[in-house]
C-alpha positions in Angstrom: 37.5 19.2 28.2 33.9 20.6 28.1 32.8 17.6 26.1 34.2 15.3 28.7 32.5 17.1 31.5 29.2 17.1 29.7 29.5 13.4 28.9 30.4 12.7 32.6 27.4 14.6 33.8 25.1 12.8 31.3 26.4 9.5 32.6 25.8 10.4 36.2 22.3 11.5 35.4 21.7 8.2 33.5 23.0 6.2 36.5 20.9 8.2 38.9 17.8 7.5 36.8 18.6 3.8 36.7 18.8 3.8 40.5 15.2 5.1 40.9 13.5 2.7 38.4 10.9 0.2 39.5 11.7 -3.0 37.6 9.4 -5.9 38.4 11.0 -9.3 37.7 8.6 -12.3 37.4 9.5 -15.8 38.5 7.5 -19.1 38.5 8.2 -21.9 41.0 6.5 -25.3 40.6 5.9 -27.6 43.5 4.1 -30.9 44.2 3.8 -30.1 47.9 0.5 -28.3 47.6 -2.2 -27.8 45.0 -3.1 -24.1 44.9 -1.3 -21.2 43.3 0.4 -18.5 45.6 1.8 -15.1 44.8 4.4 -13.4 46.9 6.5 -10.2 46.5 10.2 -10.2 47.5 12.0 -6.9 48.1 15.4 -6.3 49.7 17.9 -3.5 50.2 15.6 -0.5 50.1 18.1 1.5 52.0 17.3 5.2 51.4 14.6 4.8 48.8 10.9 5.6 49.3 8.5 2.8 48.4 6.3 4.3 45.6 2.7 4.9 46.4 1.9 2.8 43.3 2.8 -0.3 45.4 -0.3 0.1 47.4 -2.4 -0.9 44.4 -0.7 -4.3 44.3 -2.1 -7.4 46.1 -0.1 -10.5 47.0 -0.6 -13.4 49.4 2.4 -12.3 51.3 5.4 -10.0 51.2 9.0 -11.0 51.9 11.4 -8.2 53.1 14.9 -9.5 52.8 16.8 -7.0 55.0 18.4 -3.6 54.7 15.0 -2.0 54.6 16.8 1.0 56.0 20.3 2.4 56.9 21.7 5.0 59.2 20.5 8.5 58.5 17.1 7.6 57.1 14.4 9.3 59.1 12.0 7.0 60.9 9.1 8.8 59.2 10.3 7.4 55.8 10.8 4.0 57.3 7.2 4.0 58.6 5.8 5.1 55.3 7.7 2.3 53.6 6.5 -0.3 56.1 2.9 1.0 55.8 2.9 0.8 52.0 4.4 -2.7 51.9 1.9 -3.9 54.5 -1.0 -2.9 52.2 0.4 -5.2 49.6 0.1 -8.3 51.8 1.1 -9.8 55.2 4.8 -9.0 55.6 7.7 -11.2 56.8 11.1 -9.7 57.5 14.7 -10.6 58.2 17.4 -8.1 59.5 20.1 -6.9 57.1 23.5 -5.6 58.1 22.4 -1.9 58.0 18.9 -2.0 59.5 19.9 -1.7 63.2 21.8 1.6 62.4 18.5 3.4 63.0 17.8 1.6 66.3 16.4 -1.9 66.8 13.8 -1.0 69.4 12.4 1.7 67.1 12.2 -0.7 64.1 10.6 -3.4 66.2 7.9 -0.9 67.4 7.1 -0.1 63.8 7.0 -3.8 62.8 4.6 -4.4 65.7 2.4 -1.5 64.6 2.0 -2.9 61.1 2.0 -6.6 62.1 5.2 -7.4 60.3 6.5 -10.7 61.4 10.3 -10.7 62.2 12.0 -14.0 61.5 15.2 -13.9 63.5 16.3 -17.6 63.6 12.8 -19.0 63.6 10.1 -20.6 61.4 6.6 -19.2 60.7 3.9 -21.5 59.4 1.4 -19.8 57.2 -2.2 -20.3 58.3 -4.0 -20.6 54.9 -1.2 -22.0 52.8 0.7 -25.3 53.5 4.0 -23.4 53.6 6.6 -22.4 56.1 9.0 -19.4 56.0 12.3 -19.8 57.7 14.4 -16.7 58.5 17.8 -16.1 60.1 19.3 -13.1 61.7 21.9 -10.9 60.0 25.3 -12.6 59.8 27.3 -9.6 60.7 25.8 -9.6 64.2 27.2 -13.1 64.9 23.8 -14.2 66.1 22.8 -16.5 63.3 21.5 -19.8 64.7 20.6 -22.1 61.8 19.7 -25.1 64.1 17.2 -22.9 66.0 15.7 -21.5 62.9 15.0 -24.9 61.4 14.0 -26.8 64.6 10.3 -26.6 63.9 10.5 -27.2 60.2 8.3 -30.0 58.7 10.2 -31.3 55.7 7.0 -32.5 54.0 5.8 -28.9 53.7 7.0 -26.3 51.2 9.9 -24.5 52.8 10.9 -21.0 51.9 14.2 -19.8 53.3 14.9 -16.0 53.6 18.3 -14.6 54.5 19.8 -11.2 53.8 23.0 -12.7 52.6 23.1 -15.5 50.0 26.3 -16.8 51.8 24.0 -19.0 53.9 22.4 -20.8 50.9 25.2 -23.4 50.8 24.7 -24.2 54.4 21.1 -25.4 54.2 19.5 -28.5 52.7 15.9 -29.4 52.0 14.8 -26.0 50.7 12.2 -25.5 48.0 12.8 -21.7 47.5 15.5 -19.5 49.0 15.7 -15.7 48.6 18.4 -13.1 49.5 19.8 -9.8 48.5 22.7 -7.9 50.0 25.1 -7.8 47.0 23.1 -5.1 45.0 24.3 -7.0 41.9 27.5 -5.0 42.3 25.4 -1.8 41.9 27.9 -0.2 39.5 29.3 -2.5 36.8 31.5 -1.7 33.8 31.7 -4.1 30.9 29.8 -6.6 33.1 32.4 -6.5 35.8 31.5 -5.5 39.4 32.6 -5.9 42.9 29.7 -8.5 43.4 27.9 -10.8 40.9 24.7 -9.6 39.3 21.5 -11.1 40.7 20.2 -14.4 39.5 17.2 -16.8 39.6 18.3 -20.4 39.2 16.8 -23.9 39.7 18.8 -27.0 40.6 16.7 -30.2 40.9 13.6 -28.9 42.9 15.5 -26.1 44.6 14.9 -22.5 43.4 17.4 -19.8 44.4 16.8 -16.0 44.0 19.5 -13.4 44.6 18.2 -9.9 44.0 20.0 -6.8 42.8 18.0 -5.0 45.5 15.6 -2.1 45.3 17.8 0.8 46.6 21.4 1.8 46.7 24.0 2.5 49.3 27.0 4.8 49.4 26.1 6.4 46.0 22.6 6.8 44.7 23.7 5.4 41.4 23.4 2.1 39.4 24.9 0.8 36.2 24.7 -2.7 34.7 22.7 -3.9 37.8 19.2 -2.6 37.6 17.0 -2.1 40.6 14.7 -5.0 41.2 11.5 -6.1 43.0 10.4 -9.7 42.5 6.9 -11.1 41.8 7.0 -14.9 42.5 4.2 -17.2 41.6 4.4 -20.6 43.3 2.3 -23.0 41.4 1.1 -26.2 43.1 0.4 -29.5 41.3 -3.2 -29.9 40.5 
């Protein structure tokens, strides 16, 4: 019995350590829609975690925050610290996740305004220095997703990046060059490669690239197994 207890405690310690790792996944996307090279950071599902101070040493052309930056019970002081640290990495673009509003939407919007984080709730943002547009939709659990409104200003000749918290919406959109989402946590805890959700993936079909992240943080239990914590460095390489 003592051996079983010791083994169980060791497993929990190991799963807790996995949940606090910083694993950077690198991806390359090729496009003929512009000529320069662009680097962006994608992070989702931070939940209760604190963004490490080491992030402030990074530099990207822009940062994508794919929802669930926070959840109920997380102090706003931690949320502000996370937003401040991400904003030092590069200009930030954000979509709501299903847990974010639990800490209060007005409070979040005030922090986003303070750090110039652009909230993409059913709208398109055209980048000023890069021929690229980022399209974001609201959280699906609120019932306020409006895909037609989100895409009404999209120019199909420009590189289109689509961000949604849930990958459920990937199949509902056409004409995308790169799409990013989180939400599933890769199942968070998997045994023998089985989990309640599929593990994250980066795939390419024709000229469409799809990234589903395991996420950076955890929810319910601060544990991971078989679905490591992820933050994504994406290099978009234009045709010379």
